[in-house]
C-alpha positions in Angstrom: 19.2 9.1 -14.3 20.7 10.4 -11.1 19.6 13.6 -9.4 22.6 15.4 -10.6 21.4 14.9 -14.2 17.8 16.2 -13.3 17.2 20.0 -13.6 17.9 21.2 -10.0 15.4 23.5 -8.2 16.0 27.2 -8.5 18.3 29.1 -6.2 15.5 30.6 -4.1 14.1 27.1 -3.2 17.5 25.9 -2.1 18.4 29.1 -0.3 15.1 28.8 1.7 15.9 25.3 2.7 19.4 26.1 3.8 18.2 29.1 5.9 15.9 26.9 7.7 18.7 24.4 8.4 20.9 27.2 9.5 18.2 28.2 12.1 18.9 24.9 13.9 22.6 25.1 13.5 23.4 28.6 14.7 20.4 29.9 16.6 19.7 28.7 20.2 16.5 27.0 21.0 13.5 27.3 21.2 13.3 26.7 17.5 10.6 28.4 15.5 10.5 25.4 13.2 12.7 22.3 13.1 13.6 21.3 9.6 16.5 19.0 9.0 14.9 17.4 5.9 15.4 20.4 3.6 19.1 20.3 4.0 19.2 16.5 3.1 17.1 17.2 0.0 19.2 20.1 -1.0 22.5 18.2 -0.5 24.6 21.4 -0.9 27.9 19.7 -0.1 30.6 20.7 2.4 31.1 24.4 2.9 27.5 25.5 2.3 27.6 27.6 5.4 30.5 29.7 4.0 28.3 30.9 1.1 27.9 34.7 1.2 24.0 34.2 1.3 24.4 32.1 4.3 26.6 34.4 6.5 24.9 33.9 9.9 25.1 37.5 11.1 24.3 39.3 7.9 21.3 36.9 7.1 19.9 36.7 10.6 16.6 38.6 10.0 16.0 36.8 6.7 16.5 33.5 8.3 14.1 34.4 11.1 11.5 35.7 8.6 11.6 32.4 6.6 11.0 30.2 9.7 8.3 32.6 10.9 6.3 32.5 7.7 6.6 28.6 7.6 5.5 28.3 11.2 2.5 30.8 10.6 1.3 28.7 7.6 1.7 25.3 9.4 -0.1 26.7 12.5 -3.0 27.7 10.2 -3.0 24.3 8.6 -3.2 22.6 12.1 -6.1 25.0 13.2 -8.0 24.2 9.8 -7.3 20.5 10.0 -8.9 20.6 13.6 -12.0 22.0 11.9 -12.2 19.2 9.4 -10.4 20.8 6.4 -8.4 17.9 4.8 -6.8 19.5 1.7 -3.6 21.5 1.8 -2.1 23.1 -1.4 1.4 24.6 -1.5 1.8 26.9 -4.5 5.4 27.3 -5.5 6.3 24.5 -3.0 10.1 24.4 -3.8 11.8 22.2 -1.2 8.9 22.3 1.4 9.1 19.5 3.8 5.9 19.7 5.8 4.8 16.2 4.6 8.1 14.6 5.9 8.4 16.7 9.1 4.8 16.6 10.4 3.6 13.0 9.5 0.9 13.0 12.2 -0.7 16.3 11.0 -0.1 15.3 7.4 -1.9 12.0 7.8 -5.1 14.0 8.3 -4.6 15.7 5.0 -4.1 15.3 1.3 -1.0 17.5 0.6 -0.6 18.9 -3.0 2.7 20.5 -3.9 2.6 22.6 -7.0 5.7 23.7 -8.8 7.6 23.8 -12.1 8.0 20.4 -13.7 11.8 20.4 -13.4 11.7 21.1 -9.7 9.0 18.4 -9.2 11.0 15.7 -11.0 14.1 16.6 -9.1 12.3 16.5 -5.8 10.5 13.3 -6.5 13.8 11.6 -7.3 15.4 13.0 -4.1 12.5 11.9 -1.9 12.8 8.4 -3.2 16.7 8.3 -3.0 16.4 9.5 0.7 13.9 6.8 1.6 10.9 9.2 2.2 9.1 8.2 -0.9 6.0 9.8 -2.2 3.0 8.4 -0.2 -0.4 8.6 -1.6 -1.4 11.5 0.7 1.4 13.6 -0.9 0.7 14.7 -4.5 3.5 16.5 -6.4 1.8 18.5 -9.1 4.0 19.8 -12.0 2.7 23.0 -13.5 4.4 25.0 -16.3 3.3 28.5 -15.2 5.4 30.2 -17.9 3.4 28.2 -20.6 0.2 29.4 -19.0 -0.9 26.1 -17.5 -3.9 26.3 -15.3 -2.6 25.1 -11.7 -6.2 24.4 -10.6 -6.9 22.1 -13.5 -3.7 20.2 -12.7 -4.6 20.0 -9.1 -8.1 18.5 -9.9 -6.4 16.0 -12.3 -4.0 15.0 -9.3 -7.1 14.3 -7.0 -7.9 17.7 -5.5 -11.7 18.0 -4.7 -12.7 21.6 -5.6 -16.0 20.9 -3.8 -14.3 20.7 -0.4 -12.6 23.4 1.5 -8.8 23.7 1.4 -5.9 25.7 2.8 -3.9 27.3 -0.1 -0.4 28.6 0.8 1.8 30.8 -1.4 4.9 32.1 0.4 7.9 33.8 -1.2 6.3 33.7 -4.7 4.4 37.0 -5.6 7.5 39.0 -5.9 8.6 36.9 -8.9 5.3 37.2 -10.7 3.4 39.9 -12.5 0.4 41.5 -10.8 -1.7 39.9 -13.5 -0.4 36.5 -12.6 -1.0 37.0 -8.9 -4.5 38.4 -9.7 -5.3 35.2 -11.6 -4.1 33.0 -8.6 -6.4 35.1 -6.3 -9.3 34.6 -8.6 -8.8 30.9 -8.8 -8.5 30.7 -5.0 -11.5 32.9 -4.4 -13.6 30.5 -6.4 -12.8 27.4 -4.2 -15.2 25.8 -1.8 -16.7 27.8 1.1 -14.5 27.6 4.1 -11.2 27.6 2.1 -8.3 29.8 3.4 -5.5 31.4 1.4 -2.3 32.5 3.0 -0.1 34.6 0.6 3.0 36.6 1.4 3.9 39.7 -0.5 6.9 42.1 -0.5 6.4 45.7 0.6 7.7 48.7 -1.3 10.9 50.0 0.1 9.4 53.0 1.7 7.2 50.7 4.0 10.2 48.7 5.1 11.8 49.6 8.5 14.8 51.7 7.7 17.1 49.3 9.5 16.1 46.6 7.0 16.3 48.5 3.8 19.9 47.7 3.1 19.2 44.1 3.5 16.3 44.1 1.2 18.4 45.8 -1.5 21.1 43.2 -1.1 18.3 40.5 -1.5 17.0 42.2 -4.5 20.5 42.4 -6.1 21.1 38.7 -5.3 17.7 37.7 -6.8 18.5 39.6 -9.9 22.0 38.1 -10.3 20.6 34.6 -9.9 18.1 35.2 -12.8 15.0 35.4 -10.5 14.4 39.3 -10.2 11.9 40.7 -7.9 9.3 42.4 -10.1 6.3 43.0 -7.9 5.8 44.9 -4.6 2.5 45.7 -2.9 1.3 48.0 -0.2 -1.1 46.2 2.1 -4.0 48.3 0.8 -3.1 47.3 -2.8 -3.0 43.6 -1.9 -6.3 43.7 0.0 -7.9 45.5 -3.0 -6.6 42.7 -5.4 -8.1 40.1 -3.1 -11.5 41.8 -3.0 -11.5 42.4 -6.8 -10.7 38.7 -7.1 -13.8 37.8 -5.1 -12.7 37.4 -1.6 -15.1 39.2 0.7 -13.1 38.4 3.8 -9.4 39.5 3.4 -7.2 40.8 6.0 -3.5 41.9 6.2 -1.2 40.2 8.7 2.0 42.3 9.2 5.2 40.5 9.5 5.8 42.4 12.8 2.9 40.4 14.2 4.7 37.2 13.5 7.8 38.6 15.4 5.4 39.1 18.4 4.0 35.7 18.1 7.0 33.6 17.7 10.0 35.6 19.0 8.8 37.7 21.9 10.4 35.7 24.7 13.7 35.1 23.0 16.8 36.3 24.9 19.1 36.2 21.8 17.5 39.1 20.0 16.6 37.1 17.0 13.8 38.8 15.1 12.4 38.6 11.5 13.4 41.4 9.2 10.5 43.5 8.0 9.4 43.7 4.4 7.2 40.6 3.8 3.6 40.5 5.0 0.7 38.0 4.7 -2.6 38.3 3.0 -5.0 36.0 4.7 -8.3 35.5 2.9 -11.2 33.1 3.3 -14.0 32.1 0.9 
């Protein structure tokens, strides 16, 4: 079976990979993240940069937000690995390429990528076709969320040790899930070994988004709905912190997207800045 015959990853996973590639192709250095692997995996064909959702000017803020959130998570993983944490779980991994791009850091970890079975089968085939393979330190964990499968059970079956701390990352996922499903993920994460860290993004309600970014957010919402993956959940920072504490996290804090702009874009001369609207929950057990 060729990769064309396998169920392809969803549009959001491909779009994210292509925006990260676009960052290298149209933005001047310094690069917030360098990801050329995602484009190879996605293999979108010629003309991909002419797609409406890739328009360099119109999608500039979204592109910057995507690379900023990836950099934030990977900086967190590097920091935690330096403290001896050796398990990294990516929930809703899509076409994440950390294990291929950062072999030195990844060699200190066991990386678990959790996603729908179709996406995982497609990605496994592409990694093999491109010569990356799936080394032992990388575990692709297929989980059918819609059928109610327990991702933590699947993780443990794939070699995850719930008795040792881990970094759990979930970026660009909560907007597609019900609040009940996100609460369940939070409860599972809060029950992990002491010293574990969860980094989870969430979309803000429109009224909390900078006025300059509201039109772009509406366009993004319309695109998501048209591609069959509508945004269904938005959270104020207070609501997300309350969910985390109800789930069992005593230490939960809000990291505004604007703080990532200060951290990764402050010295840029090209005016590239992430759009507002997506913030982080950072919680530790």
